[in-house]
C-alpha positions as CSV (number, residue, x, y, z in Angstrom):
1,M,79.8,172.2,72.2
2,V,79.2,172.9,75.9
3,D,82.0,172.6,78.5
4,V,81.4,170.2,81.0
5,E,84.0,168.7,83.1
6,L,83.7,164.7,83.6
7,I,84.8,162.8,86.5
8,A,85.6,158.8,86.7
9,S,82.5,156.9,87.2
10,G,85.0,154.3,88.9
11,I,82.7,151.6,87.3
12,P,85.0,148.7,85.8
13,G,84.7,149.5,82.1
14,M,82.6,152.4,81.9
15,D,85.1,155.4,82.0
16,E,87.3,153.5,79.2
17,L,84.0,153.2,77.4
18,I,82.9,156.9,77.7
19,G,85.8,158.8,79.2
20,G,83.6,159.8,82.2
21,L,80.2,161.3,83.9
22,P,79.2,165.1,83.7
23,E,80.3,166.4,87.1
24,G,77.6,168.1,89.3
25,E,75.1,167.3,86.6
26,L,72.4,165.2,86.3
27,I,72.2,161.8,84.7
28,I,69.3,159.2,83.8
29,V,69.7,155.4,83.9
30,A,66.6,154.0,82.2
31,G,65.8,150.5,81.6
32,G,63.2,147.9,81.9
33,P,62.5,145.9,85.2
34,G,65.8,143.9,85.9
35,T,68.1,145.4,83.3
36,G,70.6,146.6,86.0
37,K,70.0,150.3,86.6
38,T,70.0,149.6,90.8
39,M,73.3,148.2,90.4
40,L,75.1,150.5,87.8
41,S,73.9,153.4,90.3
42,A,75.0,151.8,93.4
43,G,78.1,151.2,91.4
44,F,78.6,154.7,90.8
45,I,78.2,155.2,94.4
46,Y,80.2,152.8,95.7
47,W,83.3,152.8,93.3
48,G,83.4,156.9,94.0
49,A,83.7,156.0,98.0
50,V,86.2,153.1,97.5
51,K,88.7,154.7,94.8
52,Y,88.3,158.3,95.1
53,G,87.2,158.8,98.7
54,Q,83.9,160.6,97.8
55,R,80.6,160.8,99.9
56,G,77.6,159.1,98.3
57,V,74.1,159.1,99.2
58,Y,71.4,156.6,97.9
59,V,67.9,157.8,98.2
60,S,65.4,154.7,97.7
61,L,61.6,155.2,97.1
62,S,61.4,151.6,96.3
63,E,63.0,148.9,98.6
64,D,64.3,149.3,102.4
65,R,67.7,149.7,103.8
66,E,68.1,146.0,104.7
67,T,67.4,144.4,101.4
68,F,69.6,147.1,99.5
69,M,72.2,146.2,101.6
70,R,71.6,142.5,101.5
71,N,71.8,142.7,97.5
72,M,74.7,144.7,97.4
73,R,76.8,142.3,99.7
74,A,75.9,139.3,97.3
75,V,77.9,141.4,94.6
76,G,80.7,142.6,97.0
77,Y,79.8,145.7,97.1
78,D,80.3,146.7,101.0
79,F,78.3,149.7,102.0
80,E,78.0,148.8,105.6
81,K,82.2,149.7,105.7
82,L,81.3,152.7,103.7
83,E,78.9,153.8,106.2
84,E,81.1,153.2,109.0
85,R,83.9,155.5,107.1
86,G,81.6,158.2,107.2
87,L,81.4,157.5,103.3
88,F,78.0,156.6,102.6
89,K,74.4,157.3,103.6
90,F,71.0,155.7,102.6
91,L,68.0,157.5,102.8
92,D,64.9,154.9,102.7
93,L,62.1,157.4,102.1
94,L,59.4,155.1,100.9
95,T,57.2,156.3,103.6
96,L,57.1,159.5,103.0
97,M,55.9,159.3,99.3
98,E,52.6,160.6,100.4
99,T,53.9,163.9,101.9
100,G,54.4,165.1,98.1
101,T,57.5,166.2,96.2
102,A,57.8,169.0,98.2
103,E,58.8,167.4,101.2
104,L,61.1,165.1,99.4
105,L,63.1,167.5,97.8
106,K,63.3,169.3,100.8
107,L,64.6,166.3,103.1
108,I,66.9,165.2,99.9
109,I,68.5,168.7,99.8
110,S,69.1,168.8,103.4
111,E,70.6,165.0,103.8
112,T,72.9,165.8,100.9
113,T,73.8,169.2,101.9
114,S,74.5,168.4,105.4
115,F,76.7,165.2,104.4
116,K,78.6,167.0,101.8
117,A,77.8,164.6,99.3
118,Q,79.6,164.4,96.1
119,R,77.5,161.8,94.6
120,L,73.8,161.0,94.9
121,V,71.4,158.8,93.4
122,V,67.5,158.8,93.6
123,D,65.8,155.7,93.0
124,S,63.3,156.2,91.4
125,L,62.0,159.0,89.6
126,T,59.1,156.6,88.5
127,A,58.2,156.4,91.9
128,I,57.9,159.6,92.4
129,A,55.5,160.5,89.3
130,Q,53.3,157.9,90.5
131,G,52.5,160.1,93.8
132,V,51.7,163.1,91.7
133,S,49.0,164.4,89.4
134,N,50.4,167.4,88.1
135,P,53.2,166.6,85.7
136,R,54.6,170.2,86.9
137,E,55.5,168.8,89.7
138,L,58.0,166.7,88.6
139,R,59.2,169.4,86.2
140,V,59.8,171.7,89.7
141,F,61.4,168.6,91.1
142,L,64.1,168.1,88.5
143,H,65.1,172.0,88.0
144,S,65.2,172.3,92.1
145,L,67.6,169.1,92.4
146,L,69.8,170.8,89.3
147,S,69.7,174.2,91.0
148,R,70.4,173.5,94.6
149,I,72.0,170.0,94.7
150,M,74.2,169.7,91.5
151,R,75.2,173.1,90.7
152,E,75.9,174.8,94.1
153,L,77.0,171.9,95.9
154,N,78.8,170.4,92.6
155,C,77.2,167.1,93.1
156,T,76.7,164.5,90.3
157,A,73.2,162.8,90.6
158,I,71.9,159.9,89.1
159,L,67.9,159.8,88.2
160,I,66.5,156.2,87.8
161,E,63.8,155.7,85.8
162,E,61.4,152.8,85.0
163,V,61.0,151.7,81.4
164,P,57.6,149.7,81.2
165,F,57.8,146.5,78.9
166,G,57.3,147.2,75.0
167,E,57.9,151.0,75.6
168,K,60.8,152.8,73.6
169,G,60.2,156.3,74.8
170,I,62.1,157.2,78.4
171,G,59.8,158.8,81.1
172,H,57.7,161.7,80.6
173,G,59.3,163.6,77.6
174,F,61.3,166.4,79.4
175,E,63.9,165.3,81.7
176,E,66.1,163.9,78.8
177,F,66.3,167.4,77.7
178,V,67.5,168.6,81.3
179,A,69.9,165.7,81.9
180,S,73.1,165.9,80.8
181,A,73.7,162.1,80.3
182,V,70.8,159.7,79.5
183,I,72.0,155.9,79.8
184,V,69.5,152.8,78.6
185,L,70.3,149.7,79.9
186,E,68.9,146.7,77.7
187,K,68.4,142.7,77.7
188,D,68.9,141.1,74.2
189,M,69.8,137.7,72.7
190,I,72.4,136.1,70.8
191,D,72.2,132.5,69.6
192,D,69.6,132.3,72.2
193,K,72.2,133.0,74.5
194,F,71.4,135.7,77.4
195,M,73.1,139.0,76.6
196,R,73.1,143.1,78.4
197,R,73.6,145.8,76.6
198,I,74.7,149.7,77.8
199,R,73.4,152.5,75.6
200,I,74.5,155.8,75.9
201,E,71.8,157.9,74.7
202,K,73.2,161.5,75.4
203,L,76.7,162.7,76.8
204,R,77.1,165.9,77.4
205,G,80.8,167.5,77.0
206,S,82.4,164.5,75.4
207,P,82.2,163.0,71.9
208,V,81.3,159.2,72.1
209,T,82.8,156.9,69.8
210,N,81.3,153.8,70.8
211,N,77.7,154.2,72.3
212,R,76.8,150.5,72.8
213,A,78.6,148.0,74.7
214,C,77.7,144.9,76.4
215,F,77.8,144.3,80.5
216,T,77.6,142.3,83.1
217,L,75.9,142.1,87.0
218,R,78.3,139.5,87.6
219,S,80.6,140.9,90.8
220,G,78.5,144.1,90.4
221,F,78.3,146.2,87.5
222,E,81.0,145.9,84.8
223,V,81.1,146.9,81.5
224,F,83.5,145.4,78.5
225,P,84.6,148.1,76.5
226,P,85.6,147.0,72.3
227,Y,88.4,144.8,72.9
228,R,91.9,146.0,72.4
229,H,94.9,144.1,72.3
230,Q,97.5,145.0,74.8
231,K,101.2,144.3,74.3
232,I,103.2,143.3,76.9
233,E,107.4,144.0,76.3
234,N,109.1,140.9,77.7
235,P,106.2,139.2,78.9
236,K,106.7,136.1,81.3
237,S,105.7,132.2,80.5
238,L,101.8,131.4,81.1
239,R,101.2,129.8,85.1
240,P,99.1,126.9,83.1
241,P,95.7,125.9,85.4
242,R,96.0,122.4,86.7
243,D,93.9,119.5,84.6
244,P,91.0,118.3,85.7
245,P,90.8,114.6,86.9
246,N,90.8,112.6,84.0
247,R,91.1,115.6,81.7
248,Y,93.0,118.1,79.6
249,S,93.1,121.8,80.7
250,T,92.0,124.4,78.1
251,G,94.8,126.6,79.3
252,I,92.4,128.9,80.8
253,E,91.7,129.1,84.0
254,D,88.3,130.2,83.4
255,L,87.2,128.0,80.6
256,D,88.3,125.2,82.9
257,L,85.7,126.2,85.5
258,H,83.0,126.2,83.4
259,L,83.5,123.8,80.7
260,G,85.3,121.1,82.6
261,G,88.3,120.9,80.4
262,Y,88.8,118.5,77.5
263,P,88.4,114.3,77.6
264,K,91.2,112.8,76.5
265,G,91.3,111.5,73.1
266,S,88.6,114.1,72.0
267,T,88.3,116.6,69.1
268,A,87.2,120.2,69.9
269,L,85.8,122.8,67.3
270,L,86.0,126.5,67.8
271,E,84.1,128.4,65.7
272,I,85.2,131.7,64.9
273,D,83.1,134.8,63.7
274,P,84.5,135.7,60.5
275,R,84.6,139.4,62.0
276,I,87.0,138.6,64.5
277,T,90.7,139.3,63.8
278,R,93.9,136.3,64.1
279,D,95.2,138.5,66.9
280,Q,91.4,138.2,68.9
281,Y,91.1,134.4,68.5
282,R,94.6,133.7,69.5
283,I,93.9,134.7,73.0
284,I,92.1,131.4,73.0
285,T,93.8,129.3,71.1
286,W,97.3,130.3,72.1
287,P,96.8,129.6,75.8
288,H,95.8,125.7,74.7
289,S,99.3,125.0,73.2
290,A,101.2,127.3,75.9
291,G,99.8,125.0,78.2
292,F,100.4,122.0,77.2
293,L,103.9,123.0,76.7
294,Q,104.3,124.5,80.2
295,K,102.9,120.5,81.4
296,G,106.2,119.0,79.1
297,R,103.6,117.9,76.7
298,P,104.4,118.4,73.0
299,I,102.1,120.4,70.4
300,I,101.6,120.3,66.6
301,T,100.2,123.3,64.9
302,I,98.7,124.0,61.5
303,P,98.4,127.8,61.2
304,G,95.9,129.6,59.2
305,M,96.5,130.8,55.6
306,G,99.3,133.4,55.2
307,S,101.1,132.0,58.4
308,N,105.0,132.0,58.3
309,L,107.7,131.9,60.5
310,R,107.0,135.3,62.0
311,D,103.4,133.9,63.6
312,V,105.3,130.8,65.2
313,N,107.9,133.2,66.4
314,A,105.0,135.6,68.0
315,F,103.6,132.5,69.5
316,Y,106.7,131.9,71.1
317,E,107.6,135.4,72.3
318,A,104.1,136.0,73.7
319,Y,104.4,133.2,76.1
320,A,108.2,133.2,76.9
321,V,108.4,129.6,75.5
322,T,111.7,128.4,76.2
323,E,113.9,126.4,73.9
324,E,113.2,122.8,75.4
325,Q,109.5,123.5,74.7
326,R,110.1,124.5,71.0
327,R,112.3,121.1,70.6
328,I,108.6,119.1,71.1
329,S,106.8,122.2,69.5
330,R,106.0,120.9,65.5
331,H,104.5,123.5,63.2
332,F,103.2,122.9,59.8
333,L,103.6,125.3,56.9
334,A,103.2,125.9,53.1
335,A,106.3,125.2,52.0
336,S,106.4,128.2,49.5
337,S,106.0,130.3,53.0
338,I,109.5,129.5,54.4
339,G,112.3,129.2,52.0
340,H,115.1,127.1,52.3
341,N,117.0,125.6,55.5
342,P,113.8,126.3,58.0
343,P,114.2,125.3,61.6
344,Q,113.8,121.8,62.8
345,N,110.7,122.0,64.2
346,I,109.1,123.9,61.0
347,I,107.7,120.9,58.7
348,P,107.0,122.3,55.2
349,Y,104.2,120.9,53.3
350,D,103.2,121.2,49.4
351,P,99.1,121.3,48.9
352,N,99.9,119.9,45.3
353,E,101.2,116.5,46.9
354,G,97.4,115.9,48.1
355,A,95.8,115.0,51.2
356,D,97.3,111.5,51.5
357,A,100.8,112.8,51.6
358,F,99.8,115.6,54.4
359,I,98.0,113.0,56.4
360,S,101.4,110.8,56.3
361,K,103.7,114.2,57.5
362,L,100.8,114.6,60.3
363,E,100.8,111.3,61.4
364,D,104.4,110.9,61.6
365,A,105.1,113.9,63.3
366,A,102.3,112.8,65.9
367,E,103.7,109.3,66.2
368,S,107.5,110.8,66.8
369,L,106.3,113.2,69.1
370,L,104.4,110.3,71.4
371,K,107.6,108.3,71.7
372,E,110.0,111.1,72.2
373,C,107.7,112.7,75.2
374,G,105.9,109.5,76.0
375,K,102.8,112.0,75.9
376,P,100.2,112.5,73.1
377,P,100.4,116.4,71.7
378,L,97.7,118.8,71.3
379,I,97.3,119.0,67.5
380,T,95.5,122.5,66.6
381,V,94.1,123.1,63.2
382,S,93.6,126.1,61.6
383,M,90.7,124.6,58.8
384,D,91.0,127.5,56.1
385,S,94.6,126.2,55.5
386,M,92.8,122.7,54.6
387,E,90.0,123.8,53.1
388,F,91.5,125.9,50.5
389,N,94.5,123.8,50.1
390,Y,92.3,120.2,49.6
391,G,89.0,121.1,49.4
392,D,86.2,119.5,50.7
393,E,86.7,115.9,50.2
394,G,90.5,116.1,51.3
395,T,89.7,118.2,54.3
396,L,86.8,115.9,55.7
397,K,89.6,113.0,55.1
398,I,92.1,114.9,57.0
399,V,90.0,115.1,59.8
400,A,88.5,111.7,60.2
401,R,92.0,110.5,60.3
402,L,93.2,113.3,63.0
403,S,90.4,112.3,64.9
404,A,90.9,108.5,65.0
405,W,94.7,108.9,65.7
406,T,93.4,111.5,68.3
407,R,91.0,109.0,69.7
408,R,92.9,106.1,70.0
409,N,96.1,107.8,71.5
410,E,93.7,109.9,74.0
411,G,95.4,112.6,72.5
412,L,93.7,116.3,72.1
413,S,92.5,117.8,68.7
414,L,91.5,121.6,68.2
415,L,90.1,122.7,65.0
416,V,89.7,126.3,64.4
417,D,86.9,127.2,62.2
418,K,86.7,130.5,60.6
419,L,83.2,129.5,58.3
420,T,85.0,130.1,54.9
421,F,83.3,126.9,53.6
422,P,79.6,126.7,55.8
423,E,78.9,123.2,54.3
424,I,82.4,121.7,55.8
425,S,81.8,123.4,58.6
426,K,78.4,121.4,59.4
427,R,80.1,118.3,59.1
428,L,82.7,119.1,61.8
429,A,80.3,120.3,64.4
430,S,79.1,116.6,63.7
431,I,82.3,115.4,64.3
432,A,83.6,117.6,67.6
433,T,83.3,116.1,71.1
434,I,83.4,120.0,72.6
435,H,81.8,122.8,69.8
436,L,82.6,126.7,71.5
437,K,81.9,129.5,69.4
438,L,83.7,132.8,69.5
439,T,81.9,135.8,68.5
440,R,81.6,139.8,68.6
441,K,79.1,142.2,69.7
442,H,79.3,145.8,70.2
443,G,83.2,145.3,69.9
444,C,83.4,143.1,72.6
445,L,84.6,139.3,71.9
446,L,82.4,136.7,73.5
447,L,82.7,133.0,73.7
448,Y,80.1,130.2,74.8
449,G,79.4,126.6,74.2
450,V,77.4,124.9,72.1
451,K,78.3,121.2,73.1
452,P,77.9,121.6,76.1
453,R,75.8,124.2,76.2
454,T,77.0,127.2,78.6
455,T,76.0,130.6,79.3
456,L,77.5,133.8,77.1
457,Y,80.9,135.0,78.5
458,A,83.5,138.2,77.8
459,V,86.2,137.5,76.9
460,K,89.2,139.4,78.3
461,L,93.0,139.7,78.5
462,E,94.5,140.7,81.5
463,T,98.3,141.3,81.5
464,E,98.8,142.7,85.3
465,E,100.7,139.6,86.3
466,G,103.0,140.5,83.5
467,Y,101.7,137.5,81.4
468,Y,99.0,136.7,78.9
469,Q,96.3,135.9,80.7
470,T,92.5,135.2,79.4
471,R,89.6,135.4,81.2
472,L,86.0,134.5,80.9
473,I,83.3,136.3,82.4
474,P,79.7,135.2,82.9
475,I,77.1,137.4,81.2
476,I,74.1,137.4,83.9
């Protein structure tokens, strides 16, 4: 492997994905129209200045300074401030296109050298290519850029290339071999939802374990590396968002914002991609329960197959659930998994007694909590345990009675379905008032609404405040 030093790009999520970009080398950023090439490249300059104090030059052959600044301000990139601090220079060379590549190169080298730039973007090679008749001129331009700017000044340069619709190859067939990194940006769809993908075609100096990831242009360029659970030692309790008017909060502020909360008396369905692990989907389900408890509302949970007291305690510890809050919690566990003398808030059940006996226990627990707290409980049911223990008919009977009780008492039920039994899953979708789907692409957790329809959101878990905070970032 060639010995190449990497520098941090500074772009949120990018360095976590690939470790950085080759320092003092050429990087190709390619993609079709509207894929985010300008935003990625501008982010490279912007974050290099903001985080590391590195000077950057943006050479534009496609848009003027005013348009560039306006577009960047819209996503929070304040390049005017960086200009004032002497960290950024914008070169509008659109009017110099007819002078030829030699003059363009001369001006770029002169400005980059005098500014002592450490980062450079040329937008774009495609525009330069349109002004030359001989491909040799492009090769000379690239090699001169490499030797005069990057190698001598140790300046890292991004060269933007447009990939026409329907084309798979990049550029003119030689720049990929000269570049030390090739990054391709793409658009895609997931279940009719718009998605963006970054693909690392080449990265000299570093092995790339994950060469694909989702990204967004929501507030500038942000990459979503494969999800990794972050553990907090001695976490604080959740700070629950306020309930939307006449509705229940989801326990996740971003989800409330986009969904509007849950109508009282509703049954919500969270459909889980089978590839998603229990630790992953809990960052959606557990805030629901923690939010209810923080507001003095009771909860009932029926965990998934194989759950035991350790899982219950893991929830308590993760969200710093108090003894008072535990007192208004009820957790149904298979009798075979808990042994003798379980805690008072654990309700053992025996599947052999049948669905009617389970319904009776569930309704008794709900009525008892309603009477004690004066508020209906959130009832969270992992459908795999119901389906395995009670079959199609028993499961649908339990769900029907649960939904009726919830509607009658203006409570909230959350059905968590891992698609173990597809026929039952179809029936659940017709019963639910709210229908969400949690899936995964390139290791990124993605959530979206089926009923009501929403855009696609990347799911992140933030821990900086000392407690677990689930964030949803729109993919736009």
